[in-house]
C-alpha positions as CSV (number, residue, x, y, z in Angstrom):
1,M,122.0,20.4,31.0
2,E,118.6,18.2,31.8
3,N,116.8,21.5,30.9
4,K,118.4,22.1,27.6
5,Q,118.2,18.2,26.4
6,L,114.4,18.6,27.4
7,L,113.9,21.5,24.8
8,A,115.9,19.7,22.3
9,K,113.4,16.8,22.8
10,N,110.3,19.0,22.7
11,A,111.8,20.5,19.6
12,L,112.2,17.2,17.7
13,W,108.6,16.4,18.7
14,N,107.4,19.2,17.1
15,K,109.4,18.9,14.1
16,D,107.8,15.3,13.9
17,V,104.2,16.4,14.3
18,S,105.1,19.3,11.4
19,D,106.4,16.6,9.2
20,L,103.7,14.5,9.9
21,R,100.9,17.2,9.4
22,K,102.5,18.1,5.7
23,Q,102.6,14.3,4.8
24,L,98.9,14.0,5.6
25,D,98.3,17.1,3.7
26,S,97.8,15.3,0.5
27,Y,95.5,12.5,1.8
28,F,93.0,15.3,3.5
29,Q,93.0,17.1,0.4
30,K,91.9,13.6,-1.6
31,G,89.6,12.9,1.2
32,C,90.8,9.4,1.4
33,I,94.0,7.1,2.2
34,P,95.2,3.5,1.5
35,N,94.4,0.9,4.0
36,K,98.4,0.3,4.8
37,E,99.4,4.0,4.7
38,K,96.9,4.7,7.5
39,F,98.0,1.7,9.5
40,A,101.8,3.0,9.1
41,L,100.6,6.6,10.2
42,E,98.4,5.2,13.1
43,K,102.0,3.9,14.8
44,R,103.5,7.1,14.1
45,F,100.5,9.2,16.3
46,G,101.1,6.3,18.6
47,N,104.8,6.9,19.0
48,L,104.1,10.7,19.3
49,T,101.4,10.2,21.9
50,R,103.8,8.1,24.1
51,R,106.5,10.7,23.7
52,Y,104.4,13.6,24.6
53,V,103.6,12.1,27.8
54,A,107.2,12.6,29.3
55,L,107.7,16.0,27.3
56,T,106.8,19.4,28.6
57,I,104.6,19.8,25.5
58,T,102.4,23.1,25.5
59,D,98.6,22.7,25.7
60,D,98.5,25.0,22.2
61,D,100.8,22.3,21.1
62,K,98.8,19.0,22.1
63,D,95.6,20.9,21.1
64,V,97.2,21.0,17.5
65,F,98.3,17.5,17.6
66,D,94.8,15.9,19.3
67,T,93.3,17.7,16.1
68,L,95.5,16.9,13.6
69,Y,95.0,13.3,14.9
70,A,91.1,13.8,15.0
71,R,90.8,14.4,11.4
72,F,93.5,11.8,10.5
73,K,91.0,9.5,12.0
74,K,88.4,10.3,9.8
75,L,89.8,9.9,6.7
76,P,88.0,7.0,4.7
77,T,90.1,4.0,3.6
78,G,90.3,1.8,0.9
79,K,93.1,-0.6,-1.1
80,N,92.6,1.6,-4.1
81,A,92.2,5.3,-2.4
82,L,93.2,7.6,-4.9
83,G,90.9,10.3,-4.4
84,A,87.8,11.8,-3.1
85,D,85.6,10.1,-5.6
86,N,86.8,6.6,-4.2
87,A,86.3,7.6,-0.7
88,A,83.8,5.9,1.6
89,P,81.3,8.3,2.6
90,S,81.3,10.1,5.6
91,K,78.6,10.0,8.6
92,I,76.8,13.2,7.8
93,V,74.2,14.2,10.3
94,Q,70.7,14.4,7.9
95,R,68.8,17.6,8.0
96,E,66.1,17.4,10.7
97,I,65.4,21.1,11.2
98,N,62.0,22.3,10.3
99,S,61.8,25.9,8.2
100,T,59.9,27.5,10.9
101,L,62.7,27.1,13.5
102,I,65.2,29.1,10.5
103,S,62.6,31.5,9.9
104,D,62.0,32.4,13.5
105,L,66.0,32.6,14.5
106,K,66.1,34.8,11.6
107,N,63.8,37.1,12.6
108,A,65.1,37.4,16.3
109,L,68.3,38.0,14.4
110,N,66.9,41.0,12.8
111,R,65.0,42.5,15.4
112,K,65.6,46.5,14.8
113,Q,64.4,47.0,18.7
114,K,67.0,46.6,21.5
115,G,67.1,42.7,22.7
116,R,65.8,42.1,26.1
117,R,67.7,41.8,29.4
118,L,68.9,38.3,29.9
119,T,68.2,36.5,33.4
120,N,69.9,33.9,35.7
121,N,66.8,31.4,34.3
122,D,68.4,32.1,30.5
123,I,72.0,31.3,31.6
124,S,70.8,28.0,33.6
125,L,69.1,26.9,30.4
126,A,72.2,27.7,28.4
127,K,74.5,25.9,30.5
128,K,71.8,22.8,30.3
129,L,71.6,22.8,26.5
130,S,75.5,23.3,26.1
131,G,76.5,21.0,28.6
132,P,77.6,17.2,28.4
133,Q,74.2,15.8,27.6
134,N,74.9,17.8,24.3
135,K,76.4,14.9,21.7
136,L,76.0,16.8,18.5
137,S,74.0,14.0,17.2
138,T,71.5,16.4,15.2
139,E,71.4,19.7,13.4
140,M,68.9,20.7,16.5
141,E,71.7,19.7,19.0
142,L,73.9,21.8,16.5
143,V,71.5,24.8,17.1
144,Q,71.2,24.5,20.9
145,L,74.8,24.5,21.2
146,L,75.5,27.6,19.0
147,T,72.6,29.5,20.6
148,S,73.7,28.5,24.1
149,L,77.3,29.4,23.8
150,N,76.3,32.6,22.1
151,L,74.3,33.5,25.3
152,L,77.0,32.4,27.9
153,S,79.8,34.4,26.0
154,T,77.4,37.3,26.0
155,A,76.8,37.0,30.2
156,I,80.1,36.4,30.7
157,R,81.1,40.0,29.2
158,L,78.7,41.5,31.0
159,K,79.6,39.9,33.9
160,M,76.8,38.1,34.6
161,E,78.3,35.1,34.6
162,K,81.3,34.3,37.2
163,K,82.2,30.7,37.0
164,M,82.4,30.2,33.4
165,R,85.1,32.1,31.4
166,I,85.4,32.1,27.6
167,F,88.1,29.8,27.8
168,D,85.2,27.4,28.2
169,V,83.1,28.7,25.1
170,N,85.7,28.6,22.9
171,N,86.5,24.7,23.9
172,S,82.6,24.2,23.1
173,L,83.4,26.0,19.6
174,K,86.5,24.3,19.3
175,R,84.4,20.9,19.7
176,I,82.1,22.1,16.7
177,I,85.1,22.8,14.4
178,K,86.2,19.3,14.9
179,R,82.7,17.9,14.5
180,W,82.6,19.9,11.1
181,D,82.4,17.4,8.4
182,D,79.5,16.0,10.1
183,F,77.3,18.9,9.4
184,A,76.7,19.2,5.6
185,N,74.6,22.6,6.4
186,L,77.3,24.0,8.3
187,S,79.7,26.4,7.4
188,I,82.5,28.4,9.4
189,H,84.3,31.1,8.4
190,I,86.6,34.1,9.6
191,T,85.8,37.7,9.2
192,S,87.4,41.0,10.4
193,Y,85.3,44.0,11.6
194,N,86.9,47.2,13.2
195,E,90.4,45.4,13.5
196,Q,88.8,42.8,15.3
197,E,88.7,39.1,14.3
198,Y,85.7,36.7,14.4
199,V,84.8,33.3,13.9
200,V,81.4,32.9,12.3
201,F,79.2,29.7,12.6
202,D,76.6,29.7,9.7
203,I,73.3,26.8,9.7
204,Y,71.0,27.9,7.3
205,G,71.9,31.3,6.7
206,V,71.4,31.7,10.1
207,Q,75.1,33.3,11.8
208,F,76.5,33.1,15.0
209,R,79.8,35.6,15.5
210,F,82.1,35.0,18.6
211,S,85.2,37.1,19.0
212,Q,88.5,36.1,20.7
213,V,88.4,32.7,19.6
214,D,92.1,31.7,20.1
215,L,92.3,29.2,17.2
216,N,95.6,26.7,16.7
217,P,97.2,26.6,13.2
218,E,95.6,23.4,12.4
219,Q,92.0,24.8,13.1
220,L,93.1,27.6,11.1
221,S,93.9,25.8,8.2
222,M,91.3,23.6,8.0
223,I,89.0,26.4,7.9
224,K,90.9,28.0,5.3
225,E,91.1,24.3,3.3
226,K,87.1,24.4,2.9
227,N,87.6,28.2,1.3
228,T,84.9,29.0,3.4
229,N,86.6,32.7,3.4
230,E,84.4,33.4,-0.2
231,Y,81.4,33.9,2.6
232,R,80.6,36.8,3.9
233,W,79.5,37.9,7.5
234,D,75.5,39.2,6.7
235,G,76.0,41.8,9.3
236,T,73.7,40.3,12.2
237,L,74.8,40.6,15.8
238,S,74.2,37.5,17.3
239,N,75.1,38.6,20.6
240,F,72.6,41.5,20.7
241,S,69.9,39.1,20.3
242,S,70.9,36.1,22.5
243,G,68.2,36.3,24.4
244,E,65.5,36.0,21.6
245,L,67.7,33.6,20.1
246,L,67.3,31.1,23.1
247,D,63.5,31.7,23.3
248,V,63.1,30.4,20.1
249,V,65.2,27.5,20.7
250,Q,63.0,26.7,23.5
251,K,60.2,27.0,21.7
252,H,60.9,24.5,19.0
253,N,62.2,22.3,21.9
């Protein structure tokens, strides 16, 4: 009996989150929200947070909720916020990557010879560059994170790295998606190849392709909202050049 009641409460919680997301869709499209409305919705988020602490909400459902809340918090406010034209400008990370770095990364990706073998030192460096000290506060840190995750995912699949899992890489990729609006020169899109789905992160035309990224519905919706599916994967295989890409980043660090 208690189990049925808990399942019913879980279902009601998920329905309330879905209703809240639908209500927020128009504000996401406008790019802003009135002060009064944001205050009221903040209370609803608080209520939902208190409720899920006592429930058996799945990690996926909680991730959907957390992503929705993160997007909500980023919405600019204003007394007469009616559309994107009235929205306060968001904090955008300004360009600070030099053209030589971009050129070197593209050359590394377009090499025709087979990529070099990875080493334990590569893996250690990639972990360092993608660790907690990487605050994603600059474009260089974004490139360092993408390059490191590209190498670590390759090392995991080659069974060279045994402590980390693809799950850990995916969590860091989701962190980038959450911070997407901070990087004006970053695009993210989904592509399919040989019946497998990939997520491609593109920064100044340098593309990093990742497979088996378990995006939740909210993250998929965010990517589709930005119409990034109009972009195309350029055919480069970043995982085959993971060592060379890390060499370039280290050279410019």
